[in-house]
Every structure is written in C-alpha cells, then in structure tokens.
C-alpha distance (Angstrom), angle and dihedral (degrees) to the residues before:
residue distance angle dihedral
M1 . . .
I2 3.80 . .
D3 3.79 124.9 .
L4 3.80 100.3 -125.5
L5 3.79 134.8 15.1
V6 3.81 112.2 -164.1
A7 3.81 119.6 -157.3
G8 3.80 108.4 -154.7
A9 3.80 132.6 28.6
G10 3.80 97.9 -143.6
P11 3.82 119.9 115.6
A12 3.81 94.6 -74.2
G13 3.79 95.2 46.5
A14 3.80 96.0 41.1
A15 3.82 92.4 47.5
T16 3.80 90.6 49.0
A17 3.81 91.4 50.6
I18 3.82 93.3 46.1
R19 3.79 93.8 49.0
A20 3.81 91.8 46.4
A21 3.81 91.9 50.1
M22 3.81 90.8 48.2
A23 3.81 86.9 53.7
G24 3.81 89.5 56.7
M25 3.81 99.7 -100.8
S26 3.79 126.5 138.9
V27 3.81 108.1 -117.0
V28 3.81 138.7 -177.0
V29 3.82 124.3 -172.7
V30 3.80 121.2 -151.4
E31 3.82 117.0 -161.2
P32 3.83 126.3 162.9
R33 3.82 96.5 -160.9
S34 3.79 126.7 81.0
A35 3.79 118.8 -113.2
P36 2.93 135.5 -74.4
I37 3.79 95.7 48.1
D38 3.79 117.4 -155.9
K39 3.80 126.7 -161.3
A40 3.79 137.5 -178.4
C41 3.80 101.8 -106.0
G42 3.79 141.3 125.6
E43 3.85 93.2 -100.8
G44 3.80 94.8 -147.0
I45 3.81 113.2 131.3
A46 3.79 118.0 -160.0
H47 3.81 119.9 -122.6
S48 3.81 92.1 -110.8
A49 3.80 90.8 53.1
V50 3.83 92.2 48.1
E51 3.81 89.2 52.8
Y52 3.79 91.8 47.7
L53 3.79 92.3 50.6
G54 3.80 88.2 50.1
R55 3.81 90.1 54.7
L56 3.80 88.1 52.5
G57 3.80 88.5 54.6
V58 3.82 95.4 -109.7
D59 3.81 111.1 145.8
L60 3.79 115.8 -156.0
S61 3.78 136.0 -174.8
G62 3.77 121.7 -157.3
R63 3.78 144.6 112.0
P64 3.84 118.3 -63.3
F65 3.78 117.8 -130.0
H66 3.77 123.3 -164.4
G67 3.78 105.8 -156.4
I68 3.80 148.9 -28.9
R69 3.79 127.5 -77.5
Y70 3.81 121.9 -161.0
L71 3.81 117.7 -158.1
D72 3.77 137.2 177.1
A73 3.79 130.7 166.6
N74 3.82 93.0 -72.6
H75 3.81 109.2 17.0
Q76 3.78 140.8 57.6
V77 3.80 128.9 -176.9
D78 3.81 130.1 175.1
A79 3.79 129.6 -154.5
R80 3.80 115.5 -169.8
F81 3.77 122.6 -156.6
R82 3.79 117.7 -109.5
A83 3.82 100.2 -167.1
G84 3.80 97.2 51.3
P85 3.79 141.5 -70.3
G86 3.75 127.7 -54.5
L87 3.78 120.5 -135.6
G88 3.79 129.4 -119.7
V89 3.80 104.8 -145.1
R90 3.79 130.0 173.7
R91 3.77 107.9 -116.4
T92 3.80 90.3 -125.4
T93 3.83 90.0 52.5
L94 3.80 90.4 51.0
H95 3.79 90.8 50.1
K96 3.81 92.7 49.1
G97 3.81 89.3 52.7
L98 3.80 91.5 50.5
M99 3.81 92.1 47.1
R100 3.82 91.0 50.7
R101 3.79 90.1 54.0
L102 3.81 92.0 47.8
A103 3.80 88.6 52.9
E104 3.81 92.2 48.1
L105 3.80 89.1 55.1
D106 3.83 91.9 46.3
I107 3.81 91.6 -120.1
P108 3.82 108.8 161.2
V109 3.82 115.3 -125.8
V110 3.80 108.3 -161.5
Q111 3.80 118.6 -163.9
A112 3.78 101.0 -135.8
R113 3.77 143.4 103.4
V114 3.77 120.8 -99.9
G115 3.80 95.4 -130.2
P116 3.82 121.3 176.8
I117 3.79 117.4 2.2
T118 3.79 124.5 -145.7
Q119 3.78 125.4 -178.9
N120 3.78 143.9 171.3
T121 3.79 134.5 -174.6
T122 3.82 94.1 -70.4
S123 3.81 108.0 29.3
V124 3.79 148.8 15.4
T125 3.82 126.5 -140.4
A126 3.80 126.7 -155.9
A127 3.83 137.7 143.1
G128 3.79 89.8 12.6
Y129 3.82 94.3 -57.3
T130 3.78 130.4 108.8
A131 3.78 116.4 -152.2
R132 3.75 139.6 166.8
Y133 3.83 88.4 -118.5
L134 3.78 140.9 8.1
A135 3.82 121.3 -143.5
A136 3.80 108.8 -155.7
A137 3.80 107.6 -150.3
D138 3.78 97.2 152.2
G139 3.77 97.7 132.2
L140 3.78 144.9 -113.6
H141 3.80 95.2 -30.9
S142 3.80 95.7 37.6
G143 3.78 113.7 -167.9
I144 3.81 89.9 -161.6
R145 3.80 90.4 55.2
R146 3.79 90.2 52.9
Q147 3.79 92.7 44.0
L148 3.80 90.8 55.4
G149 3.81 94.0 44.4
L150 3.81 94.4 -116.7
T151 3.82 97.8 128.5
A152 3.80 110.1 105.9
T153 3.83 94.5 -159.7
P154 3.82 130.0 53.4
S155 3.78 111.1 -67.3
S156 3.79 93.0 -130.1
L157 3.80 138.0 34.7
P158 3.81 130.6 -143.9
A159 3.77 112.3 -87.0
A160 3.80 90.8 -111.0
A161 3.81 90.7 60.5
R162 3.78 97.5 49.3
L163 3.76 124.0 105.2
A164 3.80 107.8 -107.9
L165 3.79 116.1 -160.7
T166 3.79 129.2 -166.3
P167 3.83 102.7 179.2
S168 3.80 95.7 172.8
R169 3.79 92.9 109.9
P170 3.82 135.8 16.6
G171 3.77 112.6 -84.0
A172 3.80 93.5 15.2
A173 3.81 99.1 108.5
R174 3.77 109.6 102.3
L175 3.75 136.8 -164.3
A176 3.77 109.0 -123.7
P177 3.79 117.4 -121.8
S178 3.77 116.6 -69.6
S179 3.74 134.6 159.5
G180 3.80 91.8 -87.8
A181 3.79 87.1 -152.9
A182 3.77 126.3 125.2
G183 3.77 109.6 -76.3
G184 3.81 93.4 23.5
V185 3.79 125.1 138.4
R186 3.79 106.9 -64.0
R187 3.78 124.6 -144.8
G188 3.77 136.7 167.0
L189 3.79 138.7 -128.5
R190 3.82 124.4 -166.7
Q191 3.79 136.1 -170.0
H192 3.81 135.1 166.0
F193 3.79 125.8 -132.0
S194 3.79 128.6 -157.1
V195 3.79 101.0 -125.0
S196 3.79 136.1 113.7
P197 3.82 111.2 -99.5
W198 3.80 110.1 -103.9
T199 3.81 95.1 -154.0
D200 3.80 140.7 25.9
L201 3.82 90.5 -127.3
V202 3.78 134.4 82.8
E203 3.80 104.6 -112.6
V204 3.81 122.6 -146.6
Y205 3.80 114.0 -164.8
W206 3.82 115.5 -161.0
S207 3.79 127.2 -156.6
S208 3.79 138.2 149.7
L209 3.82 88.0 -90.0
G210 3.80 96.4 57.1
E211 3.79 138.5 -90.1
A212 3.80 132.9 -45.8
Y213 3.82 117.4 -156.1
V214 3.78 119.3 -158.1
T215 3.80 114.8 -164.3
P216 3.82 124.1 -179.3
V217 3.81 105.8 -134.6
A218 3.83 100.9 167.5
D219 3.79 139.3 3.9
D220 3.80 89.5 -92.0
L221 3.81 103.0 27.1
V222 3.80 139.1 69.8
G223 3.77 128.9 -176.6
V224 3.80 120.2 -139.9
A225 3.81 118.3 -161.0
I226 3.80 121.0 -176.5
L227 3.81 121.1 -160.2
T228 3.78 117.2 -164.3
S229 3.79 146.3 133.5
A230 3.81 91.4 -139.9
R231 3.78 125.7 104.4
G232 3.78 122.4 -115.5
T233 3.79 145.2 78.7
F234 3.77 127.9 -64.9
D235 3.80 90.3 -106.1
S236 3.80 93.0 50.7
H237 3.81 90.9 48.6
L238 3.81 91.0 54.4
D239 3.82 87.9 66.1
A240 3.82 87.3 71.4
F241 3.83 89.4 62.4
P242 3.83 105.1 52.6
A243 3.81 94.9 168.4
L244 3.79 90.9 54.2
K245 3.78 91.8 44.2
R246 3.80 89.2 55.4
R247 3.81 89.8 51.1
L248 3.80 90.2 53.7
R249 3.79 95.6 46.0
G250 3.78 108.0 129.4
A251 3.82 93.7 9.6
C252 3.79 114.7 126.8
P253 3.81 120.1 -131.1
A254 3.80 106.9 -112.6
N255 3.80 96.3 -155.9
A256 3.78 144.8 -6.8
V257 3.78 124.1 -67.5
M258 3.81 117.6 -92.5
G259 3.78 125.9 -160.9
A260 3.81 138.6 -158.7
G261 3.76 135.8 -176.7
P262 2.92 175.5 -58.4
L263 3.80 83.6 -74.3
R264 3.80 101.7 -164.8
Q265 3.82 111.0 84.3
R266 3.80 119.9 175.2
V267 3.79 117.6 -160.3
R268 3.79 127.7 -167.7
A269 3.81 95.5 -150.8
R270 3.80 140.4 -10.8
V271 3.83 95.6 -138.1
A272 3.80 132.2 59.8
G273 3.78 110.7 171.6
R274 3.80 106.2 -62.0
V275 3.81 94.9 -11.8
L276 3.82 117.6 96.7
L277 3.82 124.5 -171.7
V278 3.79 121.0 -138.4
G279 3.80 137.1 173.6
D280 3.80 119.0 8.6
A281 3.81 89.5 -18.7
A282 3.81 88.3 68.6
G283 3.81 92.2 61.2
Y284 3.78 136.4 -70.1
V285 3.79 135.0 -141.9
D286 3.81 105.5 -174.2
A287 3.80 142.8 -54.4
L288 3.81 90.2 -115.1
T289 3.82 95.6 111.5
G290 3.81 96.4 32.7
E291 3.79 95.9 -131.5
G292 3.79 100.5 127.8
I293 3.80 98.0 113.4
A294 3.80 94.9 42.0
V295 3.81 91.5 52.2
A296 3.81 91.4 44.4
L297 3.80 91.0 54.0
R298 3.80 94.0 47.8
T299 3.79 93.7 47.6
S300 3.81 92.3 45.1
A301 3.80 88.2 58.2
E302 3.81 89.6 53.7
L303 3.80 91.3 48.4
V304 3.80 91.9 54.0
R305 3.80 91.0 46.9
C306 3.82 91.3 53.4
V307 3.81 91.1 48.6
E308 3.81 90.3 49.3
Q309 3.80 89.7 52.7
D310 3.81 92.0 43.0
R311 3.81 87.6 -125.9
P312 3.82 108.3 124.8
E313 3.79 90.0 161.3
Y314 3.82 89.1 69.0
Y315 3.79 93.7 59.9
E316 3.82 99.0 79.6
A317 3.80 92.6 57.8
A318 3.81 91.7 42.0
W319 3.82 91.4 50.9
R320 3.79 91.0 50.9
R321 3.80 92.7 46.3
V322 3.80 96.7 54.1
S323 3.81 96.5 38.6
W324 3.81 102.6 39.5
E325 3.80 97.2 92.6
C326 3.79 94.6 52.0
R327 3.80 91.5 43.3
L328 3.81 91.0 50.2
L329 3.81 95.2 47.8
T330 3.80 93.6 43.5
G331 3.79 92.5 45.8
S332 3.80 92.4 47.8
L333 3.80 93.4 49.2
L334 3.80 91.0 46.2
W335 3.81 90.2 49.5
A336 3.82 90.1 54.1
R337 3.80 90.3 44.1
N338 3.80 89.8 56.3
R339 3.84 94.2 52.9
S340 3.78 112.1 89.9
L341 3.81 92.4 -147.6
L342 3.81 95.4 46.3
A343 3.81 102.7 38.5
P344 3.82 97.2 73.9
R345 3.80 89.8 47.6
I346 3.82 97.9 56.8
V347 3.80 97.6 88.0
P348 3.85 94.2 37.6
A349 3.81 88.7 52.0
A350 3.81 91.2 50.3
A351 3.81 89.4 49.3
L352 3.81 90.7 48.5
L353 3.83 92.3 48.8
P354 3.82 104.0 32.6
G355 3.80 93.0 159.0
L356 3.80 92.3 57.2
Y357 3.80 90.8 44.0
A358 3.81 90.7 51.8
Q359 3.80 90.8 47.9
I360 3.82 92.3 53.7
V361 3.82 92.6 45.8
N362 3.79 92.1 49.8
R363 3.78 91.8 46.3
L364 3.79 89.9 55.7
A365 3.81 92.6 44.3
C-alpha cells in the first residue's frame, strides 16, 4: 500500500506529489491526459508561487513581470510589486517543469482514469492502487468531487449553457449562449500572439463585456485571456477592448483559442473520508485576481501536512485558513464587478486611490 495516490498531474496535483515525496512518502500520480497539459488560463505566476516552486525544485523559464496595470477607456493605474517579480509562463512550459521534477523524484505518473473509488477507515482504492490517502486534483469540473457528492451545485448544465469549443482555427472557439448580464455564468477564452511585450506588467483591460488579461510569457509572445459571461467568439470579444485590439494589430495568432468554464465552482466540503480535494477541484471563485496557482500551492502544502499527521479532519480548516484572503478579495471584486453601478467605477477608483490599489495587489502577490 502506498501513502498517497494523486489524481491529476496539473500544478496542484504535481505540487502535492512532489511535496509528499520530499517528505518521504510513497506516491503515485494518475493522469488521463498526455503531457504536456495545456489549459486556458492567464499564465501569470505570483512571486510567492515562483519561490515556492523553486523550493520544490521546479525550474521554470518565462518572462518576468513586475506588477499589474488596470485600464479602461479613460483611466490607467499601475501597481508594482515590492517583494519581487512574478513570472509569465506558458502553461505547457510549467507542466514540463513539473513533470521533470516528478521524474527526478522517481514518482510514477500513470496515464489512466481514476474510475470508481472505494474506501474504508484505513485506506482508499482507485485506478488499481490502494493508498492511505487520495488527493483529488482533477480540476475545475472534478469527477471525483461529483462521485463523492461534494459539489454544491448541479453536476451538469443545460446544453445551451455549456462552453462549446471549435479549436480548428484561431479565433474559432466560442462561448455558448448565456445571459450576458451582470452576474451571469463566467467563462474564459485564451489565445497567444506573436509580438514583443510592450510592458513589463500584466495588463487588465476592463469593459462592459468583461476583462482581458495580457501576460508576457516570452520575449516574442503574449497571452491574452478574456473573462466574460457574454456570448461570442474571441475575435468578437476583442472589439470590446479597442486599446488592446490596436496593440495587437499586425500580430499573428500563435495558436488556436482555448476555453474554460463555467468558472464558479461551489463545494460542500474538501474532505470525504480519506479523500482530500486540492486545487480547482476544491472549489473556485473566479480568475479575476489570477491567484489560482498560488492558492493551489499553499493548500497542497496543508494537504501533505495533514496526511503526514494522519489527520485528514484537519484539512478543511487548514484549507479555509490559507485561502480565505484570496477568496474574500476575489469574491468582493467579483461582487462589485456584477453591480451595474459599481462595475464602471472599479478602475476609476483604483486610479483615484493608487496606494490602496497597490496595497491590495501586493497583498495578493
């Protein structure tokens, strides 16, 4: 019997496996997808998360960024990091770095699905392995979470509300119809463009449609992620951000559009017997503050600590303790974003109170 079976080889699962192996545990990772795994995300990693990955022995290459810039049609405000730069990293590059570290630690990565889970008071069995514990890091729409009845919202959506993707050509992925109104189901689309970054900051463009995040990920590449509840294609959404569209004029798309969503995932609990949820599987508010990886790394450390102590019942409180600040700030910003009177005032307020804006940005970073 092994100590820990990890379902999912994304950042949360890989970090959990690496930390557990470094603590002397026997670990196996189960992942159905082929490496490297890509995902529609902003690809900006906070300074604290870069440091943590370094302590795990994960070497990354990317493009440093030194703060966050908010922009709307009439305002611009910058907040520079005090502790050190973040790193713009292609998701595939991040995954390759994590996979290298798993290989260095001789952690098996088995390409398989978890399937049915059975457990008793001393062990859990899944995918043909029996372990003392199972870490469920199988993503935003976690099948393990649904299997264990931990999802607090319906496990499926009507077909009209699903995210339909047609990645056969750049710009072809489309958000399926939704209300488009404030507070609607939010999803994301991401595409890369071959162009030299024009700033050393991550830029966040705001409009009535949603937000567009621009992250420098290489000396000749930027990633653009659009978050919205509106229907349409990536190209049609760019029309809502004319300043960004001008920046990208003449730049060639480097790949097809990818999509993700719905983003909001409510979870009843992070623990079910000897199964512990981590990363996006443990619940998700929104990508608005870009702290998904940092929170996943912090909570993965708490998961491993609880497994070491053989105290799974401590994990729920630990997860809440280390993630509450990000959840509060993200939830508060999303609440304001979804109020028609407040949404257009977010960037002007940040420009009016740049010190407060910088303090919040640095607190998150």
